[in-house]
C-alpha atoms as one frame of an Amber mdcrd trajectory, in Angstrom:
protein
  -6.343   0.987  -7.754  -7.142  -0.290  -4.208  -4.433   2.404  -3.201  -6.457
   5.087  -4.857  -9.375   4.299  -3.008  -7.697   3.952   0.108  -6.126   7.121
  -0.226  -9.685   8.751  -1.045 -11.202   7.334   2.071  -8.457   8.352   4.436
  -8.377  11.868   2.551 -12.185  12.327   3.718 -11.627  11.141   7.147  -8.453
  13.072   8.046  -8.826  16.114   5.842  -8.957  18.556   8.829  -5.272  17.360
   9.632  -3.597  18.189   5.783  -0.228  20.148   5.900  -0.146  21.986   2.333
   3.176  22.840   3.025   4.549  19.094   3.296   2.022  18.314   0.359   3.587
  20.575  -1.903   7.363  20.255  -1.008   7.414  16.472  -0.723   4.221  15.580
  -2.700   5.083  17.252  -5.934   8.283  16.015  -6.625   7.025  12.748  -5.372
   4.389  12.749  -8.347   7.016  14.093 -10.868   9.643  11.224 -10.029   6.831
   8.458  -9.863   6.251   9.281 -13.285   9.770   8.831 -14.207  10.268   5.721
 -11.818   6.885   3.980 -13.695   8.276   4.371 -17.261  12.103   3.362 -16.336
  10.416   0.317 -14.644   9.833  -1.228 -18.092  13.580  -1.004 -19.035  15.589
  -1.330 -15.992  16.035  -4.722 -13.630  14.658  -4.059 -10.350  15.373  -7.042
  -8.542  18.619  -5.980  -6.670  17.072  -2.728  -6.382  14.116  -4.273  -4.215
  16.701  -6.124  -2.044  18.654  -2.889  -1.324  15.545  -0.877  -0.517  14.260
  -3.644   1.655  17.363  -3.647   3.870  17.694   0.054   3.873  13.842   0.436
   5.317  14.743  -2.175   7.683  18.068  -0.813   9.438  16.830   2.990   9.367
  13.436   1.706  11.010  15.298  -0.524  13.741  17.728   2.601  13.957  14.798
   4.825  14.640  13.011   2.280  16.625  15.873   2.352  18.990  16.950   5.773
  19.135  13.318   7.271  19.131  14.538  10.685  19.692  16.656  11.045  16.331
  15.056  11.946  13.385  15.532  14.488  10.347  14.870  18.343  10.718  11.577
  19.269   9.214  13.045  21.523   6.256  12.932  21.972   2.669  15.463  20.009
   1.475  14.635  16.889   3.421  10.750  17.224   2.206  11.814  17.424  -1.590
  14.961  14.765  -1.048  12.153  12.487   0.512   9.722  13.043  -2.191  12.098
  12.420  -5.164  13.265   8.883  -3.805   9.895   8.006  -2.566   8.286   9.200
  -6.051  11.329   7.105  -7.855  10.986   4.111  -5.881   7.335   3.960  -5.819
   7.271   3.964  -9.574  10.227   1.865 -10.178   9.608  -1.044  -7.669   6.365
  -0.170  -6.018   7.679   0.282  -2.248   7.648   4.181  -2.525   4.827   4.319
   0.294   7.174   2.649   2.824  10.055   5.112   2.038   7.678   8.290   2.534
   5.957   6.796   5.770   9.485   6.241   7.220  10.503   9.904   6.150   7.697
  11.413   7.651   7.996   9.735  10.723  11.661  10.426  11.074  10.426  13.948
  10.545   8.223  13.836  13.682   4.974  14.701  12.379   1.651  14.252  14.044
   0.315  10.886  13.510  -3.084  12.845  11.915  -0.862  15.005   9.697   1.320
  12.066   8.766  -1.881   9.827   7.557  -3.726  12.938   5.854  -0.909  14.372
   4.574   0.468  10.891   3.033  -2.856  10.000   1.535  -2.642  13.404  -0.611
   0.446  12.472  -1.753  -0.029   8.672  -2.056  -3.236   9.560  -4.067  -1.289
  11.511  -6.705   1.727   9.348  -6.905  -0.886   5.830  -6.873  -2.980   7.677
  -9.782   0.101   8.731 -11.852   1.760   5.104 -11.654  -1.320   3.277 -12.371
  -1.882   5.166 -15.795   1.346   4.453 -16.638   1.444   0.758 -15.580  -1.621
   0.262 -17.248  -0.213   1.610 -20.726   3.035  -0.870 -19.871   0.688  -3.479
 -19.563   1.046  -4.322 -15.869  -2.716  -4.054 -15.334  -5.070  -6.245 -17.162
  -8.629  -5.369 -18.199  -9.753  -8.880 -16.438  -8.362  -7.829 -13.159 -10.761
  -4.978 -12.616 -13.495  -7.337 -11.891 -12.188  -7.263  -8.222 -12.263  -3.393
  -7.950 -15.821  -3.481  -6.260 -14.690  -5.481  -3.006 -11.051  -3.354  -3.097
 -13.250  -0.329  -2.510 -15.334  -1.677  -0.098 -12.022  -2.734   2.057 -10.226
   0.363   1.257 -13.048   2.548   2.951 -13.694  -0.078   5.699  -9.940  -0.186
   6.432  -9.695   3.591   6.562 -12.839   4.314   8.983 -11.889   1.390  11.618
  -8.117   3.200  11.201  -9.291   6.346  12.165 -11.368   4.871  14.929  -7.999
   3.288  16.345  -5.883   5.829  16.057  -7.031   7.739  19.205  -6.045   5.125
  21.461  -2.702   5.244  19.949  -0.312   7.811  21.852   2.105   9.715  19.255
   5.201   7.796  20.674   3.167   4.065  20.112   1.891   5.348  16.615   5.450
   6.042  15.439   6.554   2.652  17.034   3.958   1.177  15.148   4.508   2.416
  12.034   8.462   1.553  12.218   7.453  -2.024  13.308   5.603  -2.588  10.397
   8.002  -1.189   8.080  10.409  -3.464   9.459   8.176  -6.586   9.246   6.930
  -6.014   5.599  10.168  -4.936   4.634  12.003  -8.290   6.157   8.925 -10.390
   4.503   9.281  -8.845   1.142  13.263  -9.824   1.433  12.661 -13.207   2.179
  10.158 -13.464  -0.747  12.790 -11.716  -2.934  15.717 -14.295  -1.998  13.463
 -17.219  -2.187  13.581 -16.452  -5.841  17.192 -16.513  -6.261
């Protein structure tokens, strides 16, 4: 639920930068496949899948950080493929946002377009999987009491992020996104390995 309100505040703050082409060609497959991934999450063991995704995210982000001029061509095939994979993994293991962020970064999308467009796609993805997760029993009614605090943090975080974004060049923004993906993937990988 935090993600839903975070995305709503980003959509409000960055709405003038939305790219409808990316929203449709990446977002629609992402929403369709997040539902499929969410449904299957109840039946498939995701442990090794999570480890594999963390390793892939880390390696690709390191590659893009070192070879910053490399990237994917912004075309229909890459948008749809990114939507399918990020949507499915968002539903199955919850890491689709990192995949989508990596895809949009590798497609050389402008920072404001990346944030606003990703927020619209994430809203559809997060809302869809929240409903499926609730019916799969992954969200308890008791945990909803923290919702007001999450809403406030989501709005404040988006506002502060927009204010700070003007101080980052496109190149530094890309580096920051890649470093965050590397750091979070490595941290998640260590958490997963500790449970072996």
